[in-house]
C-alpha positions in Angstrom: 13.8 127.3 51.2 16.7 126.7 53.6 14.7 128.2 56.5 11.8 125.7 55.7 14.3 122.8 55.6 15.9 123.8 58.9 12.4 123.9 60.6 12.4 120.1 60.3 15.2 120.1 62.9 13.2 122.4 65.3 11.3 125.7 65.4 13.3 128.9 65.5 13.0 132.5 64.3 15.3 134.1 61.7 15.1 137.9 62.1 15.0 138.6 58.4 13.0 135.6 57.1 10.4 135.8 59.8 8.6 138.4 57.6 8.2 135.6 55.0 7.2 133.0 57.6 3.8 132.2 56.0 5.6 131.3 52.8 8.2 129.3 54.7 5.3 127.3 56.3 3.9 126.7 52.8 7.2 125.3 51.6 7.5 123.2 54.8 4.0 121.8 54.3 4.6 121.0 50.6 7.8 119.2 51.6 5.8 117.0 53.9 2.7 116.4 51.8 4.0 116.2 48.2 6.7 113.6 47.4 9.1 114.2 44.5 10.5 117.5 43.3 9.8 120.3 45.7 9.6 123.0 43.0 7.0 121.1 41.1 4.8 120.7 44.2 5.1 124.4 45.1 4.1 125.5 41.6 1.2 123.1 41.4 0.0 124.3 44.9 0.4 128.0 43.8 -1.6 127.5 40.7 -4.4 125.7 42.6 -4.6 128.4 45.2 -4.4 131.0 42.4 -7.5 129.5 40.7 -9.4 129.6 44.0 -8.2 133.1 44.5 -9.6 134.2 41.1 -13.0 132.7 42.1 -12.9 134.5 45.5 -11.9 137.8 43.9 -14.7 137.6 41.3 -17.2 136.8 44.1 -15.9 139.7 46.1 -16.5 142.1 43.2 -20.0 140.8 42.8 -20.8 141.0 46.4 -19.5 144.5 47.1 -21.4 146.0 44.2 -24.3 143.6 44.2 -23.7 143.2 40.5 -22.7 140.3 38.4 -21.2 142.6 35.8 -18.8 144.0 38.4 -17.8 140.5 39.3 -17.2 139.5 35.7 -15.3 142.7 35.1 -12.8 142.2 37.9 -12.3 138.5 36.9 -11.8 139.5 33.3 -9.2 142.2 34.0 -7.4 139.9 36.4 -7.0 137.2 33.7 -6.1 139.7 30.9 -3.3 141.0 33.0 -1.4 137.8 32.6 1.5 138.8 34.9 -0.7 138.1 37.9 -0.9 134.4 37.1 2.6 134.4 35.6 4.1 134.4 39.1 2.5 131.1 40.0 5.2 129.5 38.0 8.0 130.8 40.2 9.0 129.9 43.8 8.5 133.4 45.1 6.2 135.0 47.7 4.3 137.1 45.2 2.1 134.1 44.1 0.7 133.5 47.6 0.6 137.2 48.4 -1.6 137.9 45.4 -3.9 134.9 46.2 -3.9 135.9 49.9 -5.1 139.4 49.1 -7.9 138.0 47.0 -9.0 135.7 49.8 -8.8 138.5 52.3 -11.0 140.8 50.1 -13.6 138.0 49.8 -13.5 137.2 53.5 -13.9 140.9 54.5 -16.8 141.5 52.1 -18.5 138.3 53.2 -18.2 139.2 56.8 -19.7 142.6 56.3 -22.7 141.1 54.5 -23.5 138.2 56.8 -24.4 137.8 60.5 -20.7 138.0 61.5 -20.4 134.6 63.3 -17.4 133.6 65.3 -16.3 131.4 62.3 -16.4 134.5 60.0 -14.3 136.5 62.4 -11.8 133.7 62.9 -11.5 133.2 59.1 -10.8 136.9 58.6 -8.2 137.2 61.4 -6.5 133.9 60.3 -6.3 135.1 56.7 -5.0 138.5 57.7 -2.3 137.0 59.9 -1.3 134.6 57.1 -1.1 137.3 54.4 0.7 139.7 56.8 3.6 137.3 57.1 3.9 136.4 53.4 6.2 139.4 52.7 7.6 142.4 54.7 5.1 144.6 52.9 2.4 142.5 54.6 2.7 145.3 57.2 0.1 147.0 54.9 -2.5 144.4 56.2 -1.8 145.4 59.8 -2.0 149.0 58.9 -5.4 148.5 57.2 -6.7 146.5 60.2 -5.5 149.2 62.6 -7.2 151.9 60.6 -10.4 149.9 60.7 -10.1 149.5 64.5 -9.6 153.3 64.9 -12.5 154.0 62.6 -14.8 151.6 64.5 -13.9 152.9 68.0 -13.6 156.6 67.1 -17.3 157.6 67.6 -17.5 155.7 70.9 -14.6 157.4 72.6 -14.2 160.8 74.2 -12.1 163.3 72.3 -9.1 162.9 74.5 -9.1 159.1 74.2 -9.6 159.3 70.4 -6.4 161.2 69.9 -4.6 158.9 72.4 -5.7 155.9 70.5 -4.8 157.4 67.1 -1.3 158.4 68.3 -0.7 155.0 69.8 -1.8 153.2 66.6 0.6 155.3 64.5 3.4 154.7 66.9 2.8 150.9 66.9 2.8 150.9 63.0 6.0 152.9 63.0 7.6 150.5 65.5 6.6 147.5 63.4 7.9 149.2 60.2 11.2 150.0 62.0 11.6 146.4 63.0 10.8 145.2 59.5 13.2 147.6 57.8 16.0 146.9 60.3 17.3 143.9 58.2 17.1 145.8 54.9 19.7 148.2 53.6 17.5 151.2 53.1 20.1 153.9 53.5 22.6 151.9 51.4 20.1 152.1 48.6 19.9 155.8 49.0 23.6 156.1 48.9 23.7 154.2 45.6 21.0 156.3 43.9 19.3 153.2 42.5 15.7 153.5 41.4 15.6 149.8 40.5 17.3 147.7 43.0 20.7 146.4 41.9 20.8 148.3 38.6 24.4 149.5 39.2 25.6 145.9 39.5 24.8 145.2 35.9 26.8 146.1 32.8 26.0 149.7 31.8 23.3 150.3 29.1 22.0 153.6 27.8 18.4 152.8 28.8 19.6 152.4 32.4 20.3 156.1 32.8 16.8 157.0 34.0 17.0 154.3 36.7 20.0 155.9 38.5 20.6 159.2 40.2 23.9 160.7 41.2 23.9 160.6 45.0 25.1 163.5 47.2 28.8 163.3 48.2 28.4 164.4 51.8 26.1 161.6 53.0 26.4 161.0 56.7 23.8 159.0 58.7 24.5 157.7 62.2 24.5 153.9 62.2 23.6 153.5 65.9 20.0 154.8 65.5 16.7 153.2 64.4 16.0 152.8 60.7 13.1 155.2 60.8 15.3 157.8 62.5 18.1 157.3 59.9 15.6 157.8 57.0 14.3 161.0 58.6 17.9 162.2 59.1 18.6 161.5 55.5 15.5 163.3 54.3 16.4 166.4 56.4 20.0 166.5 55.0 19.1 165.8 51.4 15.4 166.6 50.8 15.5 167.4 47.0 17.6 164.3 46.2 15.3 162.1 48.4 12.1 163.6 46.7 13.5 162.9 43.2 14.5 159.4 44.2 11.2 158.4 45.9 9.1 160.0 43.1 10.9 158.1 40.4 10.5 154.9 42.4 6.7 155.6 42.9 6.3 156.3 39.1 8.0 153.1 38.0 6.2 151.1 40.7 2.7 152.2 39.7 3.2 152.7 35.9 4.8 149.2 35.8 7.0 150.1 32.9 10.8 149.6 32.4 13.2 151.1 29.9 14.6 147.6 29.2 11.1 146.1 28.4 9.7 146.2 24.9 7.6 149.1 23.8 4.6 146.8 23.3 5.0 145.5 26.9 5.1 149.0 28.4 2.2 150.2 26.2 0.0 147.2 27.3 0.7 147.9 31.0 -0.1 151.6 30.6 -3.2 151.0 28.6 -4.6 148.6 31.1 -3.4 150.0 34.4 -3.9 153.7 34.0 -7.7 153.5 33.3 -8.0 151.1 36.3 -6.3 153.7 38.5 -8.6 156.4 37.3 -11.7 154.3 37.8 -10.5 153.3 41.2 -10.0 156.9 42.2 -13.5 157.8 40.9 -15.1 155.0 42.9 -13.3 156.0 46.1 -14.4 159.7 45.6 -18.0 158.6 44.8 -18.6 157.8 48.5 -21.0 155.0 47.5 -18.9 152.1 48.7 -18.9 151.0 52.3 -16.7 153.4 54.2 -14.8 150.6 55.9 -13.9 149.1 52.5 -12.7 152.4 51.1 -10.6 153.0 54.2 -9.0 149.6 54.3 -8.3 149.6 50.5 -6.9 153.1 50.6 -4.6 152.4 53.5 -3.4 149.1 52.0 -2.5 150.7 48.6 -0.9 153.7 50.2 1.3 151.6 52.5 2.4 149.4 49.6 3.3 152.6 47.6 5.1 154.0 50.6 7.1 150.8 51.1 8.3 150.8 47.4 9.1 154.5 47.5 11.1 154.3 50.7 13.0 151.1 49.9 13.4 149.9 46.3 11.5 149.0 43.2 12.3 145.5 41.8 13.6 144.6 38.4 10.6 142.7 37.1 7.7 144.6 38.7 6.5 141.9 40.9 6.1 144.1 44.0 3.1 145.8 42.4 1.2 142.5 41.9 -0.5 142.3 45.4 -1.9 145.8 44.9 -3.7 145.0 41.7 -6.5 142.8 43.1 -7.6 145.8 45.3 -7.3 148.2 42.4 -9.3 145.9 40.1 -12.1 145.4 42.6 -12.4 149.2 43.1 -12.3 149.9 39.3 -14.9 147.1 38.5 -17.6 149.1 40.2 -17.7 151.3 37.2 -19.2 148.4 35.2 -21.9 147.7 37.8 -24.2 150.2 36.0 -24.0 153.6 34.4 -23.6 155.3 37.8 -20.7 153.1 38.9 -22.5 151.0 41.5 -25.7 149.0 41.6 -28.9 150.7 42.7 -29.3 148.2 45.5 -25.8 148.9 46.9 -26.5 152.6 46.8 -29.8 152.2 48.6 -28.2 150.1 51.2 -25.4 152.7 51.7 -28.0 155.5 52.1 -29.8 153.5 54.7 -26.6 152.7 56.5 -25.7 156.4 56.6 -29.1 157.4 58.0 -28.7 154.8 60.8 -25.3 156.2 61.8 
């Protein structure tokens, strides 16, 4: 909020908040356009965009499977999981991030099914840039686009150039990740042994025990090296501790349960999310979706999971929210028909494979 306020005095870049720059611009725009209380304008804007995002996500599910049932299924699950819309009431990046992912899915599917005009490409690139700078984990968007670029160019290049392009792409992603992580205390989190960020700063409760690990006593990581190198040094020095810590983070991130939440809350999340994960995995393995969609979705989800595992899992579970639209779209294919996708989509995919 302060960054958005200071932009009125002139444009400048803050090393940490630049990764939230799209949300900063949203706050700045609301300040200019909506008189009155800033928080009220932001919440109203987030709910309006959230409603449009729901329509876009439903249409994306319908288009990708060529099935109204799939579209209805993804929209229904999105609404039933009320936490997705819950965050529109808070001045936090998750609201726009979730909406942005929905818009991005819709734009990508629409581009694949239309004549791919200049307008369609500009819309996709503009949305991707906007979403990528909503949060630091927006790097998952860049990783997905990079993977699609490699996938598209791979068959057209000679073997030597293929590996050169692949290695350069990985190095660029690692460089971007290192710059992003530079302003976050990753190693400090490892030294505290916190599964949930900031858990040790709270008064002790018995149900917090599973959210903390006893860190090694002999931790030494050079401070004058890059963040990625410091993480690798830590992993080499304390592999078993790091594996336990990252595994616990990944579990709490994906399961979306917390010891301090009610049993009903945790049960609801598991009952809804675990089947969606299973159905998503089945749809990816079925190989009946467009290959580009499977690749982009998989990379996006994996980078999000990697980000949470390497850094921290938040108290209220909001870091998972941007992943769920992708998961729900994948899972909704099960409801297209008994085989998991519509017959028209499958026929189109077989024809596409024959052409390639």
